[in-house]
C-alpha positions as CSV (number, residue, x, y, z in Angstrom):
1,M,-0.4,0.3,0.3
2,S,1.6,3.0,-1.3
3,E,1.8,6.3,1.2
4,W,-0.8,8.1,-0.2
5,A,-3.2,5.6,0.0
6,V,-2.2,4.7,4.1
7,L,-2.6,9.2,4.6
8,T,-6.3,9.1,2.5
9,I,-7.3,6.3,5.0
10,A,-5.8,7.6,7.9
11,M,-7.2,11.4,7.3
12,A,-11.1,10.1,5.9
13,A,-10.9,7.5,9.8
14,A,-10.2,10.6,11.6
15,C,-12.8,12.3,10.1
16,A,-15.3,9.7,10.1
17,V,-14.1,9.1,14.1
18,V,-15.1,13.3,14.3
19,L,-18.3,13.2,13.1
20,T,-19.3,10.2,13.7
21,I,-19.0,11.2,17.8
22,T,-20.9,14.5,17.2
23,V,-23.7,13.1,15.3
24,I,-24.4,10.9,18.4
25,N,-23.6,13.8,21.2
26,Q,-26.1,16.2,19.3
27,R,-28.8,13.0,19.5
28,R,-28.4,13.0,23.3
29,I,-29.1,16.4,23.7
30,G,-32.2,17.5,25.0
31,D,-34.9,19.9,24.2
32,D,-33.7,22.4,27.8
33,D,-29.9,22.3,26.4
34,D,-28.9,25.8,26.3
35,P,-25.9,26.5,23.7
36,S,-25.5,30.1,24.8
37,E,-24.1,28.5,28.4
38,T,-21.0,26.2,25.8
39,P,-18.6,28.0,25.1
40,D,-18.2,29.3,21.7
41,V,-15.3,26.5,20.1
42,I,-14.8,28.0,16.7
43,E,-12.2,30.7,17.6
44,Y,-10.2,28.2,20.1
45,M,-9.9,25.4,17.0
46,T,-8.8,28.6,14.3
47,M,-6.3,29.8,17.1
48,M,-4.6,25.6,17.4
49,I,-5.1,25.4,13.6
50,G,-2.4,28.0,13.4
51,V,-0.6,27.5,16.0
52,V,-0.2,24.0,14.5
53,Y,0.5,25.0,11.0
54,A,2.8,27.1,12.1
55,I,4.9,24.9,14.2
56,V,4.9,22.7,10.7
57,L,5.9,25.4,8.8
58,G,8.9,26.3,11.0
59,L,10.1,22.6,10.8
60,A,10.0,22.6,6.6
61,I,11.9,26.1,6.8
62,A,14.4,24.6,9.3
63,G,14.6,21.1,7.2
64,V,15.0,22.8,3.8
65,W,17.9,25.9,5.0
66,E,19.9,22.6,7.0
67,A,20.1,21.3,3.4
68,R,20.9,23.9,2.1
69,G,23.8,24.6,4.5
70,A,25.1,20.8,4.0
71,A,24.8,21.3,0.4
72,Q,27.1,24.3,0.8
73,D,29.3,22.5,3.3
74,S,30.4,19.5,0.4
75,V,30.9,22.9,-1.9
76,R,33.4,24.0,0.1
77,H,34.5,20.8,1.2
78,E,35.3,19.6,-2.2
79,A,37.1,22.9,-3.0
80,Q,39.4,23.2,-0.2
81,A,40.6,19.3,-0.6
82,L,41.0,20.1,-4.6
83,H,43.2,23.4,-3.6
84,E,44.9,21.2,-0.8
85,V,46.1,18.9,-3.8
86,Y,47.2,21.6,-5.9
87,E,49.2,22.7,-3.5
88,R,50.6,20.2,-2.4
89,A,51.7,18.9,-5.3
90,A,54.8,21.4,-5.2
91,V,56.8,18.9,-3.9
92,Y,57.1,17.0,-6.8
93,P,59.6,17.5,-10.0
94,V,58.0,20.4,-12.1
95,A,56.4,17.7,-14.7
96,A,54.4,15.5,-12.1
97,R,53.4,19.0,-10.5
98,D,52.1,20.8,-13.8
99,R,50.6,18.0,-14.6
100,I,48.5,17.6,-11.3
101,R,48.2,21.2,-11.4
102,A,47.0,21.4,-14.8
103,D,44.4,18.3,-14.0
104,A,42.9,20.2,-10.3
105,E,42.4,23.5,-12.9
106,A,40.1,21.1,-15.5
107,Y,38.0,19.9,-13.3
108,A,37.4,23.2,-11.1
109,T,37.0,24.9,-14.6
110,H,34.5,21.9,-15.4
111,V,32.6,22.2,-12.3
112,V,32.5,26.1,-12.5
113,H,31.1,26.8,-16.1
114,S,29.7,23.4,-17.6
115,E,28.8,21.1,-14.7
116,W,27.3,23.9,-12.0
117,R,24.8,24.7,-15.4
118,H,24.4,20.5,-15.8
119,M,23.0,20.2,-12.3
120,V,20.5,23.2,-12.3
121,E,18.8,22.2,-15.6
122,E,19.8,18.2,-15.2
123,G,19.3,17.4,-12.0
124,S,22.7,15.5,-12.2
125,L,26.6,15.5,-12.0
126,T,28.6,14.8,-15.5
127,D,30.1,12.8,-17.2
128,E,32.9,14.5,-17.7
129,G,33.6,15.8,-13.8
130,T,34.1,11.8,-13.2
131,R,36.7,11.6,-16.1
132,L,38.5,15.0,-15.1
133,L,38.8,13.0,-10.9
134,D,39.3,9.8,-12.2
135,R,42.2,11.5,-14.1
136,L,43.7,13.7,-11.2
137,R,43.5,10.2,-9.3
138,R,46.0,8.9,-11.5
139,D,48.3,11.1,-11.7
140,V,48.7,11.4,-7.8
141,T,48.5,7.5,-7.3
142,D,50.3,6.4,-10.0
143,Y,53.1,9.1,-8.7
144,V,56.3,6.9,-7.4
145,P,58.1,8.9,-4.9
146,K,62.1,9.2,-5.5
147,T,62.7,11.5,-2.1
148,D,61.8,10.9,1.6
149,H,59.9,14.7,1.1
150,E,58.3,13.3,-1.3
151,G,56.8,10.3,-0.2
152,Q,56.0,11.9,3.3
153,A,53.7,14.4,0.6
154,Y,52.5,11.1,-1.2
155,Q,49.3,9.7,1.1
156,P,48.5,13.6,2.3
157,L,47.8,14.1,-1.5
158,V,46.1,11.0,-2.0
159,D,44.1,11.3,1.1
160,Q,43.1,14.8,-0.5
161,V,41.8,13.1,-3.9
162,A,39.4,10.9,-1.8
163,A,38.2,14.1,-0.3
164,V,37.3,16.0,-3.3
165,D,35.6,12.7,-4.6
166,D,33.5,12.3,-1.2
167,A,32.3,15.7,-1.4
168,R,31.6,15.8,-5.0
169,G,29.4,12.3,-3.7
170,A,27.7,14.9,-1.3
171,R,27.4,17.7,-3.6
172,G,26.1,14.8,-6.2
173,S,23.2,13.3,-3.3
174,S,21.9,17.1,-2.7
175,I,21.1,18.3,-6.1
176,E,17.5,16.7,-5.9
177,A,14.4,18.3,-3.8
178,T,14.8,17.8,-0.3
179,M,10.8,17.7,0.8
180,P,9.3,14.9,-0.7
181,G,5.0,15.3,-1.8
182,V,3.8,14.1,0.7
183,V,5.1,17.2,2.9
184,W,4.3,19.4,0.1
185,F,0.3,18.3,0.5
186,G,0.1,18.5,4.0
187,L,1.8,22.0,3.7
188,I,-0.5,23.2,0.9
189,T,-3.8,21.7,2.3
190,G,-2.5,23.8,5.8
191,A,-2.1,27.0,3.9
192,V,-5.7,26.3,2.6
193,V,-7.1,25.5,6.0
194,T,-5.5,28.1,7.8
195,V,-6.2,31.0,5.0
196,G,-10.0,29.9,4.9
197,L,-10.6,29.9,9.0
198,I,-10.4,33.5,8.2
199,F,-14.0,33.2,6.5
200,T,-15.3,31.7,9.8
201,L,-14.6,34.5,11.8
202,Q,-17.3,37.1,10.5
203,I,-14.6,39.5,8.5
204,R,-16.4,42.4,7.4
205,R,-15.1,44.8,4.5
206,T,-13.7,47.2,6.4
207,F,-10.3,48.6,5.7
208,R,-8.4,47.1,8.8
209,E,-9.9,43.2,8.8
210,L,-9.3,42.9,5.0
211,L,-5.5,44.6,5.3
212,L,-4.9,42.4,8.1
213,A,-6.3,39.0,6.3
214,G,-4.3,39.9,3.1
215,L,-1.6,40.7,5.0
216,F,-1.7,37.5,6.4
217,S,-2.3,35.4,3.1
218,A,0.6,36.8,1.6
219,L,2.9,35.8,4.9
220,I,1.8,32.5,4.3
221,A,2.8,32.5,0.7
222,F,5.7,33.7,1.3
223,L,7.0,31.6,3.7
224,L,5.6,28.6,1.1
225,F,7.7,30.2,-1.9
226,L,10.8,30.6,0.9
227,I,10.7,26.7,1.4
228,W,10.2,26.0,-2.1
229,D,13.1,28.1,-3.3
230,F,15.6,26.1,-0.4
231,D,14.0,22.8,-1.1
232,A,16.4,23.1,-4.4
233,P,19.7,23.7,-3.2
234,F,21.8,24.5,-6.2
235,G,18.7,25.3,-8.8
236,R,16.6,28.4,-8.0
237,G,17.4,31.8,-6.8
238,I,18.8,31.4,-3.0
239,G,20.6,28.5,-4.1
240,T,24.2,27.4,-3.1
241,T,26.9,28.7,-5.4
242,A,30.2,27.8,-6.8
243,E,31.6,30.8,-5.2
244,P,34.3,28.9,-3.0
245,F,36.1,27.1,-6.3
246,I,36.5,30.6,-7.5
247,A,37.7,31.5,-4.6
248,Y,40.6,29.6,-4.5
249,F,41.0,29.2,-8.1
250,P,40.5,33.2,-8.8
251,K,41.6,32.7,-12.7
252,L,38.0,30.9,-12.4
253,G,35.9,33.8,-11.9
254,G,36.8,35.5,-16.1
C-alpha cells in the first residue's frame, strides 16, 4: 500500500470518527439545552490550527535550510580539498607537479563553467567531471616518490583526492529536492485551511480587517515560496553557488 493510500485512509478515518461522535452527541442533547452556556469553540479551533501549522512551517523551513547549508558545506570541502591537492603537489618534480595542477584546474573549470549549469538543468553530475577527477586520481596515485620528502607528501595527496571525491558525491546527492510530495501536500492543504478559517470569524469589509487578512495570506504565501526556493539547493534564486571554487582558483572568476 502506497503512502498516499495510507494518508487518505488515515485522514478519512479521523474525520469519520469526529463526525460520528458529534452526531451522536447532538442526538443525546435534550430540548432544554442552552447553547449560549457552552463556550464557542470556533476561535479556539482557529487558534490551535494556526499554531500547529506555524510549527509545521517552522520545521519545514529549518529542514530545507539545513539541507542548503549541508550542500554549501560539501561544495566548500570539495573546493578546499582540491586546492590542497594543487598546493601540496609543489614538492613533486616540475613535470609531475604541472600535470597534477593542470588536472586540478581542469576539474575546477569544468565544475564552475559546465557542471554547475548541468546540475541546475538536468539534476545530475556530468560524466566529464567524473572523468577529470579520475584522471587527477591516476596522476596522483601513479606517481612513485623518489625522495623522503615526496614520500611524506604522497599519502596526504591521495587523501585529499579522496576527500574531493567524497565531497563531490555529497554534492551530487544534494541536487534533488529534499521535501517529499506528501509534505508538500500537507503544507499546501494546511495553508488553504488556515487561510480559509478567516472566513469563519465573520470578517467584514473594513479596511483594517481586509488589510490584516491580506497580509496574513501574503505571509503564508511568502513562507511557502521560501520553502520551495530552498528546497532545491543548487537550482533556484537563493541556491548554493560555486563561489568556493572561484575563491580558491581566482582564474575561474573570468
